[in-house]
ROSEMI-183520 format. One line per field, with one value per residue (C-alpha): residue in one letter; residue number from 0; x negated, y negated, z negated. Coordinates in steps of 0.5 Angstrom, whole numbers. Each point is the difference from the previous one (the first is absolute). Layout:
// residues N
residu <- [A; ...]
num <- [NUM; ...]
X <- [X; ...]
Y <- [Y; ...]
Z <- [Z; ...]
END
This chain:
// residues 247
residu <- [M; I; H; G; W; G; L; N; A; G; V; W; D; D; L; V; P; A; L; E; G; D; A; Q; V; L; A; V; D; L; P; G; H; G; R; L; A; G; E; G; C; L; G; E; L; D; D; V; A; D; R; V; V; A; T; T; A; P; L; T; D; S; H; D; S; G; A; L; T; L; I; G; W; S; L; G; A; L; V; A; I; R; A; A; T; R; H; P; D; R; V; G; K; V; I; L; V; A; G; T; P; R; F; V; Q; G; E; G; W; P; H; A; M; R; A; P; V; L; D; A; F; A; Q; G; L; A; A; N; Y; R; S; T; L; N; R; F; L; A; L; Q; F; H; G; L; D; N; A; Q; D; A; L; R; G; L; R; A; R; L; L; D; S; P; P; A; E; Q; A; L; H; E; G; L; E; W; L; R; R; C; D; L; R; D; E; L; A; A; L; D; C; P; V; H; A; I; L; G; E; Y; D; T; L; V; P; S; G; V; G; E; Q; L; R; A; L; R; P; G; M; K; T; P; V; I; E; R; A; G; H; A; P; F; L; S; R; P; Q; A; F; E; E; T; L; R; S; L; L; H; D]
num <- [0; 1; 2; 3; 4; 5; 6; 7; 8; 9; 10; 11; 12; 13; 14; 15; 16; 17; 18; 19; 20; 21; 22; 23; 24; 25; 26; 27; 28; 29; 30; 31; 32; 33; 34; 35; 36; 37; 38; 39; 40; 41; 42; 43; 44; 45; 46; 47; 48; 49; 50; 51; 52; 53; 54; 55; 56; 57; 58; 59; 60; 61; 62; 63; 64; 65; 66; 67; 68; 69; 70; 71; 72; 73; 74; 75; 76; 77; 78; 79; 80; 81; 82; 83; 84; 85; 86; 87; 88; 89; 90; 91; 92; 93; 94; 95; 96; 97; 98; 99; 100; 101; 102; 103; 104; 105; 106; 107; 108; 109; 110; 111; 112; 113; 114; 115; 116; 117; 118; 119; 120; 121; 122; 123; 124; 125; 126; 127; 128; 129; 130; 131; 132; 133; 134; 135; 136; 137; 138; 139; 140; 141; 142; 143; 144; 145; 146; 147; 148; 149; 150; 151; 152; 153; 154; 155; 156; 157; 158; 159; 160; 161; 162; 163; 164; 165; 166; 167; 168; 169; 170; 171; 172; 173; 174; 175; 176; 177; 178; 179; 180; 181; 182; 183; 184; 185; 186; 187; 188; 189; 190; 191; 192; 193; 194; 195; 196; 197; 198; 199; 200; 201; 202; 203; 204; 205; 206; 207; 208; 209; 210; 211; 212; 213; 214; 215; 216; 217; 218; 219; 220; 221; 222; 223; 224; 225; 226; 227; 228; 229; 230; 231; 232; 233; 234; 235; 236; 237; 238; 239; 240; 241; 242; 243; 244; 245; 246]
X <- [-141; 2; -4; -2; 2; 0; -2; 4; 0; -6; -5; 1; -1; -7; 1; 7; -3; -6; 5; 5; -3; 1; 7; 6; -2; 5; -2; 5; 1; 3; 6; -2; -6; -3; 6; 5; -3; 7; 4; -4; 0; -3; 5; 1; -5; 5; 3; -7; -2; 7; -1; -7; 2; 6; -4; -4; 6; -2; -7; 3; 6; 3; 1; -8; -1; -7; -1; -2; -7; 1; -7; 1; -5; 0; 7; 2; -2; 6; 4; -3; 1; 7; 2; -3; 4; 7; -1; -4; 3; -3; -7; -5; -6; -2; -7; -1; -5; -3; 6; 3; 6; -1; -4; -1; -4; 3; -1; -3; -1; -6; -2; 5; 1; 0; 7; -3; -3; 7; 3; -5; 2; 7; -1; -4; 5; 5; -5; -3; 2; -5; -6; 2; 0; -6; -3; 3; -3; -7; 0; 1; -7; -3; -8; 1; -6; 5; 5; 1; 1; 5; 3; 1; 4; 4; 2; 2; 5; 3; 1; 3; 6; 0; 4; 6; -2; 6; -2; -7; 2; 5; -6; -5; 6; 0; -8; 1; 6; 0; -3; 1; -4; 5; 3; -7; -1; 6; 0; 0; -3; -8; -3; -7; -3; -5; -4; -5; -7; 0; 8; 1; 7; 1; -7; -2; 0; 7; -1; -2; 7; 4; -3; 2; 7; -1; -5; -3; 2; -6; -2; -6; -4; -2; -7; -1; 7; 5; 7; 2; -5; 3; -2; -7; -2; 4; -4; -1; 7; 3; -4; 2; 8; 0; -3; 5; 6; -3; -1]
Y <- [-245; 7; 5; 7; 7; 2; -7; -6; -8; 0; 2; -7; -3; -3; -3; -3; -6; -1; -1; -4; -7; 2; 3; 2; 7; 6; 7; 5; 7; 5; 4; 6; -4; -5; -4; 4; 7; 1; 0; 7; 0; -4; 1; -1; -5; -4; -1; -2; -5; -4; 0; -3; -5; -2; 0; -6; -4; -5; -1; -3; -4; 6; -5; -1; 5; 4; -3; 7; 3; 8; 3; 8; 4; 7; 3; -7; -1; 4; -4; -7; 3; 2; -7; -4; 4; 0; -8; -3; -7; 1; 3; -5; 5; 7; 2; 7; 2; 7; 1; 3; 1; 8; 3; 7; 2; 1; 0; -6; -2; 3; -5; 2; 6; 7; 3; 5; -5; -3; 7; 1; -6; 2; 7; -3; -5; 6; 3; -6; -7; -3; 4; -1; -8; 0; 4; -5; -6; 3; 0; -7; -2; 6; -2; -7; -2; -3; 6; 2; -7; -1; 7; -1; -7; 3; 6; -5; -4; 7; 3; -7; 1; 7; 1; 5; 7; 0; -7; 3; 6; -4; -5; 6; 2; -7; 1; 6; -2; -7; -2; -8; -1; -2; -5; -3; -1; -3; -5; -8; -2; 0; 6; 2; 5; 0; 7; 3; 3; 6; 1; 8; -1; -5; 0; -7; 3; -1; -7; 2; 3; -6; -5; 5; -1; -7; -3; -6; 3; -2; 6; -2; 6; -2; 3; 6; -1; 6; 1; -6; -5; -5; 4; 2; -6; -6; -6; 3; 2; -7; -4; 5; -1; -7; -1; 4; -3; -7; 3]
Z <- [-264; 0; -3; 2; -2; -7; -3; -1; 0; -5; 5; 2; -7; 2; 7; -1; -5; 5; 6; -4; 3; 7; -1; -4; -1; -3; -1; 0; -3; 5; -2; -5; -2; -5; -3; 4; -2; -3; 6; 1; 8; 6; 5; 7; 4; 3; -7; -3; 5; -1; -7; 0; 5; -5; -6; 4; 1; -6; 3; 6; 3; 4; 6; 1; 6; -1; -8; -2; 0; -2; -2; -1; -3; 3; -1; -1; 8; 2; -4; 3; 7; -1; -4; 6; 5; -4; -2; 6; -3; -6; 1; 3; -1; -2; -3; -1; -5; 1; 4; 6; 4; 0; -6; 3; 6; 7; 7; 2; -8; -3; -5; -5; -6; 2; -1; -5; -5; -1; -1; -5; -4; 1; -3; -6; -1; -1; -5; -4; 3; -5; 2; 7; -1; -3; 6; 4; -4; 0; 8; 0; -2; 3; 1; -3; -5; -5; 1; -8; -2; 5; -1; -7; 1; 6; -5; -6; 5; 2; -7; -2; 4; 4; 6; 0; 2; 6; 2; 1; 4; 5; 1; 2; 5; 3; 1; 3; 5; 1; 7; 1; 6; 4; -5; -1; 7; 1; -6; 2; -6; 0; -4; -2; -4; -6; 0; -4; 2; -4; 0; 1; 0; 5; 4; 2; 7; 1; 1; 7; 1; -3; 5; 5; -2; -1; 4; -4; -7; -5; -4; -4; -4; -7; -1; -5; -2; -1; 1; -5; 2; -4; -6; 2; 4; -3; 2; 7; 1; -3; 5; 6; -2; -1; 7; 3; -4; 3; 7]
END
């Protein structure tokens, strides 16, 4: 399980025990985040993808083809796609959570963020990264009935283990420049995506674009959920994820 921009493995704290009856579960921290914040930076996508797969070695026998399912939320989706590309012998399934192979709008890719939104985050980050992170977190729960309670919980997890500022800048650069559509389309393993109805960062309309890249790909949408559906609609998300894990 791979977290998103600015957060850490703690975002999965409630979900991991719920899934342990189904499989061995490992939530990893990306470099520069959580327990690895002291490393100071995120690094290159290839290196991070390799490192995530290496971290999972204790969970499986390295000779078991396709033993791993990678679940990547938001920025973590890029890591999951690249890891599956580079390690097809280890990765048997990829599930994107509010994730996409391209996070900014482009030709033929309308259901994504506008580049100025990311630019505004980058500028704010340079001035005050804590304030910028708080605004980012607020977007996760835009329009939800339980927004304040959920937001307080997410902020607490962030403040408990803040990321390195350089890692935040590098993560934004990944979101700005990465376009893994061709990689996603070429993966041999099954790939699915779980989207949020109210997500303002990865609009649920991206599901149509994803299915165009991979016919047959499942892209269920969690009703009344934002960019972090596992936090805002945990029961619905758990049921949906479990159905994809056993598909």
